Steps between C-alpha positions, in 0.01 A plus 500: 500500500626845413611710794509877524874543418463292183191691391667835567806400297285372215293818479807722534653327199171516309473873558864576422488310170146557376335804663418762240510249215193402305481139630542587869133461598468160330818367658401639841159333478655167403755524782213554747314200361816294473592545866152384600517206258847402624392509864192291413709244311341589166668515161638831376414404141323774310665785690737745335844341463667807652281472809575129530874570472481749788300255711746219428793725588356613834301191606563345840782248518 
């Protein structure tokens, strides 16, 4: 399950790389959904690949 430090790091990277760009809202939405899916043990299939990459990078060990 994601913990606060992991979520903060994930969103900090999301904002630093994507805020102000045209796809930011879509990626942000898919990151939100992806964290919930990950914590529920659901597949991340169908989410934006960039969101999945961020989730995979910052997921709990």
